[in-house]
C-alpha positions in Angstrom: 39.1 45.8 142.6 38.3 44.1 139.7 38.8 46.4 136.7 36.8 45.3 133.5 37.7 46.1 129.9 34.4 47.1 127.9 34.7 46.7 124.0 32.2 49.2 123.2 33.3 49.8 119.8 31.2 52.5 117.8 29.5 54.3 120.6 26.8 56.4 119.6 23.4 57.5 122.0 21.0 54.7 121.5 20.1 51.5 122.9 24.0 49.9 123.4 25.4 52.9 125.1 22.3 52.9 127.6 22.3 49.0 128.4 26.2 49.1 129.3 25.8 52.8 131.3 22.6 51.3 133.1 24.8 48.4 134.4 27.8 50.3 135.2 25.4 53.0 137.1 24.4 50.4 139.4 27.6 48.1 140.0 29.3 48.2 143.3 32.1 50.1 141.8 34.4 49.7 144.8 34.4 45.9 143.6 34.3 46.4 140.0 35.0 49.2 137.4 34.9 49.8 133.9 37.4 50.6 131.5 35.6 51.6 127.8 37.6 51.0 124.7 35.7 53.0 121.9 36.4 53.9 118.5 37.6 57.3 118.2 34.6 58.3 115.6 31.8 57.6 118.2 29.7 60.5 118.8 28.1 59.5 121.9 30.8 58.7 124.8 29.6 59.8 127.9 33.0 60.8 129.0 32.2 63.0 132.0 29.7 60.4 133.4 32.3 57.8 132.8 35.3 59.7 134.6 33.2 60.8 137.8 32.0 57.1 138.2 35.7 56.0 138.5 36.3 54.5 135.0 38.7 55.5 132.0 38.1 56.2 128.7 40.3 54.7 125.8 39.6 55.7 122.1 41.1 53.3 119.4 41.2 54.0 115.4 38.2 53.6 113.8 37.2 50.1 112.7 37.3 51.0 109.1 41.0 51.2 109.8 41.4 47.5 110.8 45.0 46.9 111.2 45.5 50.2 113.2 42.4 49.5 115.1 43.4 46.1 115.9 47.0 47.7 117.4 45.6 50.2 119.4 43.2 47.6 121.2 45.8 44.7 121.7 48.3 47.8 123.1 45.6 48.4 126.0 44.7 44.9 126.7 48.2 44.1 127.2 49.5 47.3 129.1 46.4 47.0 131.4 46.8 43.4 132.3 42.8 42.9 132.5 41.5 39.5 134.0 38.1 40.2 132.1 37.0 42.0 129.1 33.5 42.1 128.1 32.8 42.6 124.4 29.2 44.3 123.2 28.4 43.1 119.4 31.7 44.0 117.9 31.4 42.4 114.6 30.3 38.9 116.7 33.3 39.9 119.3 35.5 37.7 117.1 38.3 40.4 116.7 38.1 41.7 120.2 38.0 38.0 121.7 41.2 37.1 119.4 43.0 40.1 121.0 42.3 39.4 124.5 43.1 35.8 124.1 46.9 36.6 122.8 47.0 39.6 125.5 46.3 37.1 128.3 43.0 37.9 129.0 41.5 35.1 131.3 37.8 35.9 131.1 36.7 36.7 127.7 32.9 37.3 127.5 31.2 37.9 124.2 27.7 39.4 124.4 25.0 39.3 121.7 22.4 42.3 122.0 21.1 42.3 118.4 20.6 40.0 115.3 20.5 40.8 111.7 18.5 40.5 108.3 20.1 38.6 105.3 18.0 41.4 103.1 20.1 44.3 104.8 23.7 44.6 103.0 25.1 45.8 106.4 24.6 42.5 108.3 26.0 40.1 105.7 28.9 39.9 107.3 27.5 39.1 110.4 25.8 36.1 108.8 29.2 35.3 107.1 31.2 35.2 110.5 28.8 34.0 112.8 29.9 30.1 112.4 33.3 31.7 113.8 31.5 33.6 117.0 32.3 31.0 119.4 36.3 31.2 118.4 38.1 32.7 121.2 35.6 33.5 123.9 35.1 31.6 126.7 32.0 33.1 128.2 29.1 33.4 126.1 26.5 36.0 127.0 23.2 37.3 125.5 20.4 40.3 126.2 17.7 38.1 124.8 16.9 34.1 124.3 16.8 35.1 120.5 19.8 36.9 120.4 21.7 34.3 122.6 20.2 31.5 120.0 21.1 33.5 117.0 24.9 34.2 117.4 26.0 31.3 119.2 23.3 28.5 118.3 20.5 26.7 119.7 22.8 23.6 121.1 24.9 26.0 122.6 22.4 27.8 124.8 20.6 24.6 125.1 23.7 23.4 126.9 23.3 26.3 129.3 26.3 28.1 128.5 24.7 31.5 127.2 24.2 33.7 130.2 21.1 36.0 129.9 21.2 39.5 131.1 18.2 41.3 130.1 18.1 44.7 128.4 17.6 46.9 131.5 16.4 50.5 132.6 16.2 52.3 136.0 12.6 51.8 136.8 12.0 54.4 139.0 13.4 57.5 137.0 11.6 56.1 134.0 8.1 56.0 135.7 5.0 57.8 134.2 5.0 61.5 135.7 1.9 63.2 134.9 3.2 66.6 135.7 6.2 66.3 133.0 3.4 64.8 130.6 1.6 68.0 130.9 4.4 70.4 130.8 5.9 68.4 127.7 3.2 68.7 125.9 2.3 72.2 126.6 5.6 73.2 125.3 5.4 71.6 122.0 2.2 72.7 121.3 0.3 69.0 121.7 -2.4 69.6 124.2 -5.3 68.6 121.7 -3.4 66.1 119.6 -2.4 62.5 119.6 0.9 61.8 119.6 2.4 59.0 117.8 6.3 58.8 118.8 9.4 57.1 117.5 13.0 57.3 118.8 15.8 55.6 116.8 18.4 55.6 114.3 16.9 56.3 110.7 18.5 53.5 109.1 17.0 50.3 107.1 17.0 48.3 110.3 14.2 50.5 111.9 12.0 50.1 109.0 11.1 54.1 109.4 9.6 54.5 105.8 7.3 51.6 106.6 6.5 53.6 109.9 5.6 56.5 107.9 3.2 54.6 105.5 1.4 53.3 108.8 1.2 56.9 110.2 -0.2 57.8 106.9 -3.2 55.6 107.4 -3.4 56.7 111.1 -4.1 60.4 109.9 -7.0 59.0 107.7 -8.6 57.8 111.0 -7.4 60.5 113.1 -7.8 64.3 112.4 -5.5 65.3 115.6 -2.9 62.3 115.1 0.8 63.8 115.0 3.9 61.9 114.3 6.6 62.6 116.4 10.2 61.5 115.4 13.7 61.8 117.3 16.7 60.6 115.6 19.4 60.7 112.8 20.3 58.4 109.8 20.9 57.9 106.4 17.2 57.3 105.1 16.4 61.1 106.6 16.2 62.5 103.1 14.1 59.8 101.7 11.8 59.6 104.8 11.2 63.4 104.4 10.3 62.8 100.5 7.9 60.1 101.7 5.9 62.3 103.8 5.8 65.2 101.4 4.4 62.8 99.0 1.7 61.7 101.3 1.0 65.6 102.0 1.5 65.0 105.4 4.3 67.3 106.3 2.0 69.4 108.9 1.3 66.4 110.8 4.7 64.9 111.5 7.5 66.4 113.6 11.3 65.6 113.1 13.3 66.9 116.3 16.5 65.3 115.4 19.0 63.8 118.1 18.3 64.2 121.2 19.2 63.1 124.7 16.5 64.2 126.8 14.0 61.6 125.9 12.5 60.5 129.1 9.9 63.6 128.8 8.7 62.2 125.4 7.8 59.0 126.8 5.7 60.6 129.1 4.5 63.2 126.3 3.5 60.6 124.0 0.5 58.5 123.2 2.0 55.7 121.9 5.3 54.6 120.3 5.8 52.5 117.0 8.8 50.2 116.4 8.2 48.3 113.1 11.9 46.9 113.0 12.9 44.3 110.8 15.0 43.0 113.7 16.2 43.8 117.3 18.1 42.6 120.4 16.0 43.3 122.8 14.9 47.2 122.4 15.7 49.6 125.6 13.0 51.8 123.9 10.4 49.2 124.1 10.9 48.8 128.1 11.7 52.6 128.7 8.3 53.1 126.6 6.3 50.4 128.7 7.8 51.8 132.1 6.6 55.2 131.4 2.8 53.9 130.6 3.1 54.1 126.9 1.7 51.3 124.7 4.1 50.2 122.4 3.5 48.3 118.9 6.4 46.0 117.9 6.7 44.1 114.9 6.2 40.7 115.5 9.9 39.6 114.5 10.8 41.5 117.9 11.6 38.8 120.6 8.5 38.8 122.7 11.0 38.5 125.8 10.9 42.3 125.3 6.9 42.2 126.9 7.5 44.0 130.1 3.8 44.6 130.6 0.4 44.2 128.8 1.1 47.6 127.0 3.4 45.4 124.4 1.8 44.8 121.2 3.2 42.7 118.3 2.0 43.1 114.5 3.5 41.0 111.7 5.4 43.1 108.9 3.6 41.0 106.4 0.3 42.6 107.5 -0.5 46.3 105.5 -0.2 49.6 106.9 -3.8 49.5 106.8 -4.1 47.1 109.3 -1.5 48.2 111.4 -3.3 51.5 111.6 -6.2 50.2 112.4 -5.0 48.2 115.5 -3.0 50.8 116.7 -5.7 53.3 116.9 -8.3 50.9 118.3 -5.9 50.5 121.5 -4.7 53.9 121.6 -8.3 55.3 121.9 -9.4 53.1 124.2 -6.3 52.9 126.7 -5.6 56.9 127.0 -7.9 57.8 129.9 -6.0 54.9 131.7 -2.5 56.1 131.7 -0.3 55.2 134.5 3.0 54.0 135.5 4.1 50.6 134.8 7.3 50.7 136.9 6.4 47.8 139.3 5.7 45.6 136.3 9.2 46.3 134.8 10.7 45.8 138.4 8.6 42.3 138.6 9.7 41.0 135.1 13.4 41.7 135.7 13.9 44.7 133.9 15.3 46.9 136.4 18.9 47.8 136.5 19.3 47.8 140.3 18.8 44.4 140.7 20.3 43.2 137.6 23.4 45.0 138.1 24.2 43.3 141.1 23.6 39.9 139.3 26.0 41.0 136.6 28.9 41.8 139.1 28.1 38.6 140.9 28.7 36.8 137.5 32.1 38.7 136.8 33.2 37.7 140.2 32.3 34.1 139.9 34.0 33.5 136.7 37.4 35.0 138.0 37.1 32.2 140.5 36.2 29.5 137.8 39.5 28.3 136.8 37.8 25.9 134.5 35.9 28.4 133.1 39.1 30.4 131.6 39.7 28.2 128.6 36.1 26.8 128.1 35.4 26.6 123.9 38.8 28.2 123.3 
């Protein structure tokens, strides 16, 4: 059995965790197993599930304690003598790839699952490190073409050196469930409301303040519109202040951090995601699978289109224009609600089939001696 070191970094509830776990749940674990190496300040490590599936969890010092973090990670890689390591967007993976090389890991996969924005302080370091992202890795991977080109460069992608493995979900468990919709809306008192939903972190990348601006305009068009937000983050107080300033406190529900989100995809009437940037957001695929119209910012890759329910609007457009377009689509679509699981599968977003392709990729790299030191 091949045991792979998965460099997960800080693992909270959210897209990265869902992406890794969906692949892990559906690979043949008699042939391939995952060991998770996570920062100890993670708050969303699904330890019980990982152990039940036969995996192991190693916690290393937080990244802010860089020297200890590197020593801890190196020790784990060296002692377990991994043949393959797979790093998911851990500061462009430069440090883990270096540690893997000096620890003797033969196949070092660097995966890009996000991009960046030059106006966001948090991602300035990404731009600084991007020219060095080829160093020490010998396999490049991304969850979208846009992410692959952003991190590794168009020349590298055009040469066929970036393997694309999409953000995937379990299409069957995320399919629309009319009974779940009805029970959830009854539980929260949403029976006669139009529910606009958001699930994500309250951070600049997700652009939640602009989301509130949009919803404020929607309230002027629909008396029964309600915004339901599920998440947490540094902008929460500022969001609260903006909601109060608009006088729409009674039209917004903040449900905080939750893991039981499947019911909400079913209960919402539309999903809003005006992010500054994304890789290939898992919420976008999950929403569409549940038959939920979703409105993305245009700078999010259109590779996230799994169905006709994906709509894209430019961030240069005013909140009024966003509201006009959203309300028109929502009012036309609501009576036609159905599952889009079949479309999600056809378009390659189902974890069951893609996990087997990932598994074959791992095994092929082990057997490809030429690939061991490519681009090292």
